[in-house]
VMD Tcl script that draws the C-alpha trace (Angstrom):
set ca {
  {8.57 -9.07 -23.88}
  {6.34 -9.93 -20.94}
  {4.87 -13.38 -20.43}
  {1.43 -14.01 -18.92}
  {0.44 -17.62 -18.28}
  {-3.26 -18.34 -17.89}
  {-3.58 -15.51 -20.41}
  {-7.09 -16.31 -21.64}
  {-8.49 -16.73 -18.13}
  {-10.24 -14.24 -15.90}
  {-7.28 -12.67 -14.11}
  {-4.69 -13.25 -16.82}
  {-6.74 -11.48 -19.49}
  {-7.44 -8.52 -17.18}
  {-3.72 -8.27 -16.46}
  {-2.94 -8.17 -20.18}
  {-5.50 -5.37 -20.58}
  {-3.78 -3.44 -17.79}
  {-0.33 -4.03 -19.30}
  {-1.60 -2.77 -22.66}
  {-2.87 0.36 -20.92}
  {0.75 1.11 -19.94}
  {1.86 0.43 -23.55}
  {3.30 -3.00 -22.84}
  {2.21 -4.57 -26.10}
  {4.89 -7.24 -26.64}
  {2.90 -9.77 -24.62}
  {3.45 -13.52 -24.88}
  {0.15 -15.17 -24.02}
  {0.47 -18.70 -22.64}
  {-2.54 -20.94 -22.11}
  {-4.59 -23.83 -23.44}
  {-6.45 -21.94 -26.15}
  {-8.98 -24.68 -26.93}
  {-11.88 -22.96 -25.10}
  {-13.46 -20.37 -27.39}
  {-15.46 -18.85 -24.52}
  {-12.20 -18.09 -22.69}
  {-10.50 -16.80 -25.82}
  {-13.07 -14.01 -26.11}
  {-11.33 -12.43 -23.11}
  {-8.38 -11.65 -25.38}
  {-10.21 -10.02 -28.27}
  {-8.89 -6.55 -29.01}
  {-5.79 -6.93 -26.83}
  {-2.24 -6.35 -28.07}
  {-0.46 -9.72 -28.01}
  {2.73 -10.57 -29.88}
  {2.49 -14.35 -29.74}
  {0.23 -17.12 -28.48}
  {2.05 -20.14 -26.99}
  {0.34 -23.35 -25.90}
  {1.09 -24.10 -22.27}
  {2.49 -27.56 -23.13}
  {4.98 -26.03 -25.56}
  {5.87 -23.09 -23.35}
  {8.93 -24.43 -21.51}
  {10.64 -25.27 -24.79}
  {9.64 -21.90 -26.20}
  {11.15 -20.17 -23.17}
  {14.47 -21.98 -23.65}
  {14.71 -20.39 -27.09}
  {13.57 -16.87 -26.19}
  {14.66 -16.21 -22.61}
  {17.06 -13.41 -23.53}
  {14.12 -11.29 -24.71}
  {11.92 -11.78 -21.61}
  {11.58 -8.93 -19.14}
  {9.08 -10.39 -16.65}
  {6.88 -13.46 -16.16}
  {3.42 -13.38 -14.58}
  {2.52 -17.00 -13.83}
  {-1.24 -16.71 -13.34}
  {-2.23 -20.00 -14.98}
  {-3.44 -22.78 -12.68}
  {-6.11 -25.39 -12.21}
  {-8.47 -23.61 -9.81}
  {-11.48 -25.92 -9.46}
  {-12.09 -26.30 -5.72}
  {-14.60 -29.09 -6.39}
  {-11.95 -31.30 -8.05}
  {-10.59 -33.79 -5.54}
  {-8.01 -35.65 -7.64}
  {-4.78 -34.19 -6.29}
  {-2.79 -35.58 -9.23}
  {-4.46 -32.99 -11.50}
  {-3.22 -30.17 -9.29}
  {0.20 -31.74 -8.75}
  {0.88 -31.62 -12.48}
  {-0.40 -28.12 -13.27}
  {-0.01 -26.19 -10.02}
  {3.11 -27.74 -8.53}
  {5.38 -29.50 -11.04}
  {4.80 -26.97 -13.84}
  {5.45 -24.08 -11.45}
  {8.65 -25.67 -10.13}
  {10.01 -26.04 -13.66}
  {9.19 -22.40 -14.43}
  {10.79 -21.22 -11.16}
  {14.01 -23.07 -12.00}
  {14.15 -21.56 -15.48}
  {13.56 -18.08 -14.04}
  {16.54 -18.64 -11.76}
  {18.75 -19.96 -14.54}
  {17.77 -17.24 -17.02}
  {17.61 -14.39 -14.46}
  {13.95 -13.54 -15.15}
  {11.78 -11.97 -12.41}
  {8.70 -14.04 -11.56}
  {5.32 -13.28 -10.01}
  {3.03 -16.25 -9.41}
  {-0.52 -16.76 -8.19}
  {-0.98 -18.42 -4.83}
  {-4.35 -18.44 -3.06}
  {-6.13 -17.65 0.19}
  {-7.40 -21.24 -0.07}
  {-4.08 -22.12 1.58}
  {-5.43 -20.72 4.87}
  {-8.09 -23.40 5.27}
  {-10.51 -22.53 8.07}
  {-8.20 -19.75 9.22}
  {-7.10 -21.53 12.39}
  {-3.83 -19.55 12.26}
  {-5.43 -16.35 11.01}
  {-4.89 -14.67 7.64}
  {-1.45 -13.13 8.08}
  {1.07 -13.61 5.27}
  {3.79 -14.52 7.77}
  {6.03 -16.93 5.88}
  {7.01 -18.73 9.08}
  {3.40 -19.96 9.42}
  {3.06 -21.35 5.89}
  {4.29 -24.90 6.71}
  {1.60 -25.12 9.43}
  {-1.39 -24.15 7.27}
  {-4.16 -26.70 6.67}
  {-5.94 -26.15 3.33}
  {-9.40 -27.67 2.95}
  {-9.16 -29.04 -0.59}
  {-6.58 -30.32 -3.10}
  {-6.50 -26.96 -4.89}
  {-5.50 -25.11 -1.72}
  {-3.11 -27.91 -0.82}
  {-1.33 -27.64 -4.18}
  {-0.90 -23.88 -3.80}
  {0.47 -24.29 -0.29}
  {2.84 -27.05 -1.39}
  {4.38 -24.76 -3.98}
  {4.62 -21.87 -1.50}
  {6.44 -24.14 0.96}
  {8.76 -25.41 -1.76}
  {9.58 -21.90 -3.00}
  {10.51 -20.66 0.46}
  {13.19 -23.32 1.02}
  {14.90 -23.09 -2.36}
  {18.52 -21.97 -2.34}
  {18.27 -21.05 -6.03}
  {15.67 -18.34 -6.52}
  {14.84 -15.85 -9.28}
  {16.52 -12.52 -8.47}
  {13.04 -11.16 -7.78}
  {9.98 -13.28 -7.09}
  {6.59 -12.79 -5.47}
  {3.75 -15.15 -4.65}
  {0.34 -13.50 -4.27}
  {-2.37 -15.10 -2.15}
  {-5.50 -14.05 -4.02}
  {-8.62 -13.82 -1.85}
  {-12.16 -13.81 -3.37}
  {-11.57 -12.09 -6.69}
  {-14.47 -10.76 -8.77}
  {-14.82 -8.63 -11.87}
  {-15.01 -8.62 -15.67}
  {-13.87 -11.48 -17.91}
  {-15.25 -14.32 -15.78}
  {-18.12 -15.14 -18.16}
  {-16.56 -18.53 -19.01}
  {-16.03 -19.76 -15.44}
  {-19.35 -21.49 -14.82}
  {-19.89 -22.51 -11.21}
  {-16.39 -21.27 -10.28}
  {-17.30 -17.66 -11.13}
  {-17.71 -15.11 -8.34}
  {-20.85 -14.83 -6.21}
  {-21.48 -11.42 -7.80}
  {-21.55 -12.94 -11.27}
  {-23.98 -15.64 -10.10}
  {-26.10 -13.08 -8.27}
  {-26.38 -10.93 -11.37}
  {-27.56 -13.88 -13.46}
  {-29.89 -15.32 -10.83}
  {-31.49 -11.95 -10.08}
  {-31.91 -11.27 -13.77}
  {-33.57 -14.63 -14.35}
  {-35.72 -14.98 -11.20}
  {-35.79 -11.62 -9.43}
  {-34.25 -13.17 -6.32}
  {-30.99 -14.56 -4.97}
  {-30.42 -17.74 -3.00}
  {-27.70 -17.78 -0.34}
  {-26.42 -20.55 1.90}
  {-28.01 -20.70 5.32}
  {-25.57 -20.46 8.23}
  {-24.84 -23.67 10.12}
  {-22.56 -21.89 12.58}
  {-24.00 -20.48 15.84}
  {-21.89 -17.31 15.65}
  {-23.14 -16.27 12.20}
  {-26.68 -15.42 11.15}
  {-27.95 -16.46 7.72}
  {-26.18 -14.50 4.99}
  {-23.68 -12.97 7.39}
  {-20.88 -15.33 6.51}
  {-17.96 -13.04 5.62}
  {-15.33 -13.01 2.89}
  {-12.61 -10.67 1.70}
  {-13.87 -9.77 -1.79}
  {-11.25 -8.06 -3.96}
  {-11.96 -6.37 -7.30}
  {-9.79 -7.67 -10.14}
  {-8.85 -4.10 -11.13}
  {-7.16 -3.71 -7.73}
  {-5.42 -7.05 -8.11}
  {-3.81 -6.11 -11.43}
  {-2.66 -2.76 -9.98}
  {-0.70 -4.71 -7.35}
  {0.79 -6.89 -10.10}
  {1.92 -3.77 -11.97}
  {3.43 -2.29 -8.79}
  {5.49 -5.42 -8.16}
  {6.69 -5.59 -11.77}
  {8.11 -2.09 -11.41}
  {9.23 -2.55 -7.78}
  {11.29 -5.76 -8.13}
  {12.46 -5.74 -4.54}
  {11.33 -7.40 -1.31}
  {10.78 -10.89 -2.72}
  {8.30 -13.02 -0.80}
  {4.71 -14.18 -0.39}
  {2.00 -11.54 0.01}
  {-1.73 -11.45 0.70}
  {-3.85 -9.84 -1.98}
  {-7.31 -9.00 -0.74}
  {-9.18 -5.81 0.02}
  {-8.27 -6.12 3.69}
  {-11.92 -5.83 4.74}
  {-14.30 -8.76 5.19}
  {-17.91 -8.20 4.09}
  {-21.06 -10.31 4.33}
  {-22.79 -12.08 1.48}
  {-25.87 -10.04 2.35}
  {-23.87 -6.85 1.75}
  {-22.80 -8.26 -1.59}
  {-26.24 -9.23 -2.87}
  {-27.86 -6.05 -1.53}
  {-25.42 -3.99 -3.60}
  {-25.94 -6.19 -6.66}
  {-29.74 -5.70 -6.47}
  {-29.14 -1.95 -6.14}
  {-26.74 -1.77 -9.09}
  {-29.27 -3.65 -11.22}
  {-32.13 -1.38 -10.11}
  {-34.05 -4.35 -8.65}
  {-35.84 -4.76 -5.28}
  {-34.00 -6.97 -2.81}
  {-35.35 -10.53 -2.48}
  {-33.09 -13.08 -0.76}
  {-33.88 -16.70 0.06}
  {-31.75 -19.10 2.10}
  {-30.99 -22.74 1.33}
  {-29.03 -25.29 3.33}
  {-25.32 -25.50 2.66}
  {-24.77 -28.90 0.95}
  {-23.82 -31.52 3.52}
  {-20.72 -32.62 1.60}
  {-19.06 -29.19 1.92}
  {-20.59 -28.04 5.20}
  {-17.63 -29.03 7.38}
  {-15.19 -27.33 4.99}
  {-17.09 -24.09 4.60}
  {-15.23 -20.87 5.44}
  {-17.32 -18.47 7.54}
  {-14.73 -15.71 7.61}
  {-11.71 -14.59 5.58}
  {-9.88 -11.28 5.75}
  {-6.47 -10.50 4.33}
  {-3.96 -8.73 6.55}
  {-2.52 -6.29 3.99}
  {0.16 -4.71 6.19}
  {3.02 -6.57 4.53}
  {2.26 -5.24 1.04}
  {1.75 -1.74 2.45}
  {5.09 -1.97 4.26}
  {7.02 -2.24 0.98}
  {5.41 0.89 -0.42}
  {2.09 -0.02 -2.03}
  {-0.12 3.01 -1.44}
  {-3.12 2.76 -3.77}
  {-6.53 2.39 -2.19}
  {-8.72 -0.63 -2.94}
  {-12.28 -0.37 -4.22}
  {-14.90 -0.76 -1.52}
  {-17.32 -3.62 -2.17}
  {-19.96 -1.06 -3.16}
  {-17.64 0.70 -5.61}
  {-16.41 -2.52 -7.16}
  {-19.86 -4.05 -7.63}
  {-21.26 -0.87 -9.14}
  {-18.40 -0.67 -11.63}
  {-18.62 -4.39 -12.47}
  {-22.40 -4.61 -12.82}
  {-23.04 -1.32 -14.61}
  {-19.82 -1.16 -16.62}
  {-19.49 -4.79 -17.70}
  {-22.25 -7.28 -16.82}
  {-25.21 -5.18 -17.94}
  {-23.44 -4.40 -21.21}
  {-21.82 -7.85 -21.57}
  {-18.49 -6.08 -21.95}
  {-14.96 -7.34 -21.42}
  {-12.04 -5.63 -19.72}
}
mol new
graphics top color blue
foreach p $ca { graphics top sphere $p radius 0.5 }
foreach p [lrange $ca 0 end-1] q [lrange $ca 1 end] { graphics top cylinder $p $q radius 0.2 }
display resetview
């Protein structure tokens, strides 16, 4: 059996779909299943059992001998939440307990970290573990992910294989339920469909023109391929970047979204809200050399390829992955 926490969420549900594609059907789905909009992500997927996240640790104590691998994708991810106690409970304490059980029960573990740990990128975007204690995240979410990364690195007792993945700006199917935390592509699709135009934040940085702020956008289908690789690989434990490795502008993104929708481009700029202006990232780009160095060879979708597949294959049809 394979466990996926955060199973009903965006990335977790896509991962289950990918596991099913390789005939892994004995999936234990762990989440808070009270949100019906999220639960739609799991319709049609092969799942052996649904376990509430609050009951999961006890469940694991009784079933650990049957578990082959744990993907710990579940987390509180709201970057606009500033009560650190919320993140401490779900992103740090919960993850520590799971780590310790994976050590005790000899279960390999892959968990979701985040590029939010890099803050403004003062130290760059290299997944050099020696730099992790020096990183300065910009919000409690990023801080919680970095705290767990730091904790994991200094543990004497570790799962026999473990990997932490620093997800960059992930987009793709199954994010219908995410509201304001959904990807810019999702918001662009809806805004263009409703108004025929897209609003982007104006640049307040002298080195970047309006709309030319840059992010590393990674398609969720590429992300789950990396997860599958590491499940099979089970060597070279550590913390890895997971982005496309190529920063692109928001203008590139919306231009391709207009094209995929068959609509003329119409972009307007609005001021970045003052309360987030000093914490706004103008550039992110994952250094992917570390993952490549352990043997990952698959190519990532370009932004154009990913948006075309997402818009035409899922958003326009309101389909799920």
